[in-house]
N, C-alpha and C positions, 0 to 999 in steps of 0.2 A: 561192421554194424556199430551204430552209435550207442553208447551206454548212458542212459538217463539217470538211473538211481544206483547209488552204492549202498552197501549194507549200513554204513555209518549214517548216511542221510536218511535212510528209512527209519532207523532207530530214533533220530531226532524228530522226525515227523510224528511217529507214534507217541513219543514223549510229550510233544506239544499238545497233541490231541488229548492225552490223558490229563495234562495240566488244565486244559480248558474245561474238560468234563469235571475234574476235581473242584475247580473254581466255581463252576455252576452248581455243583452239588453242595458245596459249602455255603454258597449264597442262598440256596433253597433252604438249607438247614437253619441259617441265621434268620431268614424270613419267616420260617415256620416257628422258630423260637419267639420272635417278636410278636407274631400273631397269636400263638397259643399260650405264651407265658406273659409277656409284657402287656399286650393289648387285649388279653382275653376278656377281662371284666368289661371293658368299654364295648367290645364287639358283641358280648353276650347281651348287654343292655340294649344295644342297637337292634340286635336280632329279635330280642323279646318284644321290643317296641314295634317291629314289623309284623311279628307273628300274632301279637295279642292286641286287644283293646282293653283299656283300663278305665275304671271310674273310681275317683277318690272318695273315701269315707271320712268326713270331717269329724275330728274328735270333739266330744262334748267338753265345753269349758268347765272349770271348777266352779263350785257354788260360792257365793259371797254372803257372809253372815255378819250381823252386827254383834256387839259385845254381849247381848242377852240371848243369842242363838236364833234371832229372827232372820229369816231368809230375805236377802236384799236383791239377789240376782241368781237365776237358775237357768240351766240349759234344757231344751227339750228337742226331741228328734223331729226333723222335717226332711224333705226330699227335694233333690234337683231332678228335673225331667230333661232327658236327652233324646235325640232322634238320630238314627243312623240310616240315612236316606236309601242307601243301597240295599237295605234289608226290608224296606217298606214295600208291601205288596198292594196295599189299597190306600194310596195317598189321600184321596178325598175323604174317606172315612176317618183316617188318622187325624187329618187337619180339623175335621168337624168335632171329633171327641175332645181333642186337646183344647180347641178354642172355646168350646162350651164349658168345660170343667175348669179351665184356668183363666177364664174371662179375658181372652186374647182375641185379636183381630184374625178372622179366618184367612184372609188373603196373605197376611204376614206369616202365619203358621204354615200354610200350604207351600209358600215359597221355600221355607226351611225344610219341609218334609220332602220336597222334590229336588233339593240341591245335592245332586249325586257326586259332584266334584269335590265335596268335603266329606271326610270320613265320619265326622260327628258334630252335631250342632246342639247347643244348649237352648232349650225352649223356655224354661222358667226355673228360678231358684227358690228355695225355701217354701215349698208347697206343703201344706199341712197334711197330717197322716190320713185324715178322712178322704180328702180329695185324691191323694196318691193311691189309696186303696181302690177308689172308683176307677181310676185309669188302669191300674194293674189288672183289675177284674175284666177289663175289655179284651185282654190277651192280644194286643195289637203288635204285629211284627215291626221290628225296628225301633220300638220305644223302650227306653231303659230308665230305671229309677235309681238314683244314687243317694244313699243315706247321708244326711248332713245334720248340722246342729244349729239351732237358733236360740236366741236369748229372750228371756221374759223377766220383767222387773215388776214384782207384785205391788210395789207402792207407786207406780206410775211416775209422777213428776217429783216425788220426794227423793232428795239426794241426787238429782240429775247431774250436777257438776262433779260431785264426788265419785259416783259410780262410773260415769261416762258411758260410752256406747261402743259397739263393735261394727266392723265393716261386713259386707255380704260374704266375705271370705273368712269370717270368724276371727278377725284380728282386732284387738283393742285399739281404738283410735283416740279416745280421750279418757281422762279420769283414772280411777283405779284399774279399769279394764286395760288401759294402755300401759300404765306404770308397772303393773305386775302381770303383764301379758305373758311373759315367759313361764310364770308359775301356773297361770290359769289355762293356757291354751291346749295342753295335752299333745299327743302325737297322732297324726292322721293315719288312717288305714287305707287299703286299696282292694278293689275287686277286679280280677283279670279274667278274660275269656279269649280263647284262641280264635284267630280269624284267618281267612284266605288272603290272596294277593289284593283283592278288591276291598278288603275290610269287612267282608261278611263273616258272621259267626259260623264256625265249623260245627255242624251237628255232632253230638256225642263226644266232643273234645273235652279236654280237661279244663276245669275252672279252678281259680285260685282266690282265696279270700284271706286278707290280712286285716284283722280287726283293729279298730282305733283304740287308743289308750286315753282315758279321760284325764283332764288336767287336775291339778291339786286345788283344793279349796282354801279360802282364806277367811279369817275372822278380823273384822275391823274394830278399832276402838270406839267407833260411832255407836251411840245409843239412839235407836230409831225413834223412841218416844221423845227424847230431848230434841232430836232433829225436827220432829213434827211441831213441837212447841216453838222452836226458833223460826221455822219457816212460816208458821201461822202469823207470828208477830211481824216478820218481814213483809208478808203479803198485806197485812193491815197497814203498814207504812206506805206500801205502793198505792193503796186505795185512798188513804187519808192525806198523805203528804205530797203525792204526785211527783216523786223524784225520778231521776234518770235510772237509778238502780238503788237497791238496798242490800247490804251484806251483814252477816253476823256470824259469831262463833261462840261456842261454849268449850272451854278447855279445863282439864284437870291441872290446877296450878302446881300441884306437888309432883306430878309425873310427866307433864307435857303431852298427855294423851288428849287428842281432839275428840270431843264427845258429840259435837254437832258443828256443821259449817255449811254455809249456803250463800248464794247470791240470787236475788230476784231482779228481773224476770227470769224464769226458767222454762223448761219444756218437758213434755211427757217422753220418757225413755222408750216407751213402746210405740211412739209415733214421732220419731226424730224428724225435725223440719229440714230435710236435706235439700230442698228446692231453693233455699236462700242461705248460701254458705257464709255470708258475712254475718247475718243474724245468728246462725248456728255457732260460728266461732266465738262471737261475743258472749252468747249465753252459756257457752261451755266452759268459760274461764272461771276459776275460783278466784275472784278478784282480791280476796284477802291475802292470797299467795302471789298472784301475778302482777298486781298493780302497785305503783308507788304513789304516795301522796304526802303533802305537808301536814303533819299530824295536829299542829296547834296545841291546845292546852293539855291534852292527854300526855304529851311529851314531858310535861312538868314533873310527872312522877319520877322520870329518870334524872332530871336535873336536881331535884331535891334529894334524891337518894345519894347521888354522887357527892353533893355538898355536905350532907349529914355524915357520910362515911369518912370524909376528909376532915371532919370537925370544924367546918367553916360556917356552920349555923347550928342553932338548937331551937327548941320550942320556946325558949325565953327571949329569942331575938325579936326585935321590932323593925318594921320597915315603913317608910313614909312614901305615899303615892300621891303626887299632885296631878296625876293623869298623864304623865309623860316622863321620859328621860331624854336628855340631850347627850348623845355620844358621837364622838368624831364629827361634831358639828351638825349631826342629823337628829331631828326631833322624832323619837319613836313613841307612839301613843300607847297608853293602856287602853283596853277595850272600853273602860269606863272613863270617858274623856274628862269628867269633872273630878276624877281621882277618888281613891279609897281613903285617903288620909292616913293616920297612924294605925298600924295593925300588927298583930303578932304573926309568927310564921304560920300557925294553924289558920288564922283568919285570912291571911294572904293566899294560902292554898285553897281554902274554901271559896274565896272571892275570885280565884283564878287571876290574881293581879300580875300583869305583865312586868311591872316595875320591879317587884320582888324577885322575879326569876331572871330578869336582866342582871340584877345585883348578884345573885347566886352564881350565874355563869361567869361573870367578871371576877368573882372571888376565886373560882376554880382556875381560870386562865386557860389558854388554848391547849397547852400540853396535858394538863390533868383532865380537862373536858374530853379531849380525844382519847385519852387513856381509858376513861370509863365508857365512852361510846364503843370502843373496841371490845371491852369486857362484856358490854351489853349485847354485842353481836350486830351492831349497826354497820352498814356498808358491806355486808357479807351475807351470803345465804345461810339460813338456819339449818339446812339439811333435811327439812321436812320431806316426807316421801309422797309429795304431790308434784306432778309435772308442771313446768313453766315458772318455777320460783324466780323472782327478781332479787337483785342484790341491794337495791336501794341506792341512794346517792348521798355521799358526804363530800363537802367541799374539800379540796386538797388542803392539808393542814398549813402548808407554807403560804397559802393565799388568804387565810382567814384574817380579816381585820377585826378590830375591837368591836365595831358596830355589827359585824356578822356574828361574832360570838354572843353578843347581847341578844340578838334575834333568835339564835339557836336555843338560848335558855328557855324561851317560851314556845318552842316548837315550830319556828319559822326558819327559813334558810337551810332546811334539812329535809330530805325526802326518804321515807321508809316504806316498807310494805307493812300492812297491818300485822302479819304473822311475826315480823321482826319485833315490832313494838310490843305485841302481846307476850312473846316469849321472854323479852327483857323484863316486862312488868311481872310476869309469873316468877321469874328468878329473884326479883326483889322482894316480893310479898311472901314467898315460901320459905324464907330464911336464908336465901343466898345461893341456892343451887340452880345452875343453868342446865335445864333439860332440853335436849333436842326434841322439838315437837314431832309427833308421829301419828299415823292413821292406821297402821297395820299392827294388830295384836298377836295373831297366831297364823301359822301355815298348817293346814291339815293334809298330811300325806295320803297317797292312794290307799295305804294300808290302815288308815285311821289315826296314825300317830300325830300328835299335836306338838308343834315346835314353836316355842315362844319367840316373839320378836324382841331382841334386846333393847332396853331403854338406855341409850347412851347419856352420859353426863359430860358435857363439853368442858365445863370449868366450874369447880366447886368454890363456894364461899366468895362470890364476886362482891357481895356486901355482907356485913356482919348481921347476926341475929338482932342486935340492938337497933341497927338501922332499919331492918325489915319491920320490926315491931312499931317503930316510930312512923314509918310510911303507912303502915296499916291503920294506925291511929288517925293520921291525917286524912286518909281516904274515908274512914268512918265518919269523921266530923264533916267532911265536905258534902256528903249526901244526906245526912240527917240533920238538916239545918234547924228544925223546930224542936229537936229533942232526940234522945236515944231511941233507936229502932223505929224511926218514923218514915224513912224512905219507903220501905215495905213494912206495913204495920206489924210490929212485934218481932221483926227479924233483923238480925245484925248484919246489914248490908253496907258495904263501902263502895265508893266510886268516884269517878272524875269524868267530866264532859269536855268536849273540845270542838272548836269551830275554826276551820282553816279556809283561806281563799284558794281558788284554783288558778293554775297558770295556763296560758295559751301556748300554741306551738312555737311562738317567737320568744318565749320566756317571760312575757309580761303578765301582769295580773289580769285574769279574766273577770271583768267587772260583773258583779251580781251572781257569781257562781261560787258555791261553797260546798265543802264536805263537812258534815256534822257527825259527831261520834260520841260514844259513851263506853266507858270501861267500868264494869262492876265486879265486886269481889264478895265472896261469902264462904264461911262466916268472916266478918271483917277483921277480927282479932287473930285469926289463924286460917287464912283462905284455902279452900279446897277447889272452889269453882270460880272461874273467871269468865265473865260474859262480856261480849263485845258487840256493839251495834254501830254500823256506819251507813249514813244516808248521803247519797251523791246528788247534789243539785235539787234539793227539795223545791217543789213548785207551788206549794199552797200558801206562800206568804212568808212564813218564818224560816230561819235557817240556823239559828243557834242550836248547839248540841243539847242544851238543857231543855229545849222546846221540842225538837223533832227527833231526838235520839233517846234521851234518858227515859221518857215515859214508856217507851217500848221495851227498854231494858228492864224497867219495873214490871211490865207484863210478863216478860220471860221469867224473871225471878219468881213471881207469884205462882205461875203455872208449874215451874220447876219444883217449888216447895210442895205443891199438891201431889205431883208425881212421886216425889221422894218420901211423901208422908212426913215431912220435916216439921217438928214441933217448934212453936214460937219460943224465942228466948225470953219474951216478957208478954204475958197474956193481958197485963193491965194497960198496955199502950193503946190509946184510942186516938185515931187521927181525926182532926176536925176539918170540916169543909166550909168554904166561904164562897160568896158570889162576886164575880169580877165586876168592878164598878166601871162606869163610863168616864174615861179620863181624857178624852179628846177635847182639846181647847184649853186644858189646864196648863199651868207652867210646870216645868219639870219638878220643881220643889214641891208644889201642891200635890202632884201625882205621887211623888215619893212618900209624902206624909200619909196619904190614904192607903197606899200599898203596905207601908210598915204597920199601920194599925190593923190590917187584915192578916199580918204575918205572911205576906207575899213578897217575893224577891223580883227584881226586874233587871233586864239588860237593855242597853240603849242601841238604837240604830239611827245615827245621824248626830249632828253637832248643834242642832237648834235648841232654843230655850222653851219651846212649847210643844206639847204632844199633838201630833197631826193624825196619828193612827195608833192602834194597839192590837196586840195578839195575846190571848184570844179576845173575841168581841165581848161587849158588855153582857151581863147576866149569865155568863158561863160558870158552871159550878166547878170549883177548883179545890184541891187539897191544900191545906196550909203548908207553906214552905215551897209551893210551886213557883217557878220562875216564869215571868211573863215578859213580853217585849214591848217597849215603848218606842215608837218612831217619832223623832223630833225634827 
């Protein structure tokens, strides 16, 4: 008989089987370990997702206040309406009720209500509470309401660029709503219900509710009353000067706090024009922060401050202006082509003489000029807490020719953002401290604790107090041409106007297109308030800053003094008014004589010898010291 197995071979086979079983057991143990320990959280989430249906509860955003405690933006509860078609028992009735209450097309709603291959369909977002209650009271199977949050802006189109707006998902898209979104947005909650394999709710099953946590609130440096004063003046510019846009800002010169800032045209935050994204994008920008421009004569504040600080000029200096300078073989005109003649530094500043500021820039030289431009923060972002800030454009120092430096002295050949220029001016007039501009004042925690926003100082003493005082004196003389406290009757206001040509996409001058601006200070001898007005492409005829910007700066100051109950520095000051004569057809000399007799100043448009047109027209009532335009 043949022997097939030995005791030894049998043992080997049993051992092999045991090893295989042990290996399988170990593999099962490892697999269970991976499933139950390593992947447990992920699998639990996936299982919960299969067993339950959830509706998110959008967290209310934090409230936005101005510096006086006035509410600027507040959240309120609204509802999203969903349908779970598999649970709907009467689709026609459901479609009718929803279409009637939500103002929707019946056929579209009916299609969603009967779409059983999808577990859940959104019918409409941000439904008001009254409408949501009507739908809830119908007790319709398959209809669910999810609590969400919507935004309301009590002042409508006031502060539209500053505050910005949110998306339908409650996320900030522009302005403060976007910049401080992480603070304002809060933490969303959820509502869960158990469901079967088909997604139908299991009757009597457990429900889970995780409440939303509201966002933190913030307090801005903005004063809504000052904002209203500024925006009313900008709207007046839009109606009277017909510009492409008008922008303005009121800043605390001592702290860098932005008290008001706006660009017109704007829009109502409660009715955002989302159907035209190009217009919406343009009107959402705070152009004082986002756009660069060639500042023109307002830049002369920086040039004279640098020259004074370096001891390269004084109030005793005199300058001669024949109407031009020839530099590197190029003839650079003063705006007054017939020249200003001999004048002191104060007169040259008040006359905005380009020749004087070419001389000052050349005295400084490229190295020193750029050293001060860096101190003043040009060519770099200020760090203001507003989205979209630009850095401005400074020509590379190594490429600057003498003729370029001369032009920079009076605000040409350099591009800045208004916020850069205003921050630099504030640092000069406040005694020399460079404060980073800001719009956030405080954060209010959920528990009510208030946390102040730190006011950074980027660089102290960029100019001396003596230089600061001299510049303030020059600004005061520049705007009060007919006597002390006459720019705004009885108030010590200083200021400077500017007019700059615009450039096209190819880098050439855009003929006939200008940016007109005004910078005002109060009180002139120790400024606390800095007011800025900028008019882009005025379309009513005039374009000089003294004509289309300064008068509205005066309106802002006048209304600001009423709001602040500010007393006059001199009650005895009385401003006289005169009637604009008809100067058309007269020689420039004859027209100048008549204007001087009336205590009116003029700016020229053209190189001719005879007046062909004038602004304003004859018989217009003007305050003495007003600047008019003669077109020759």
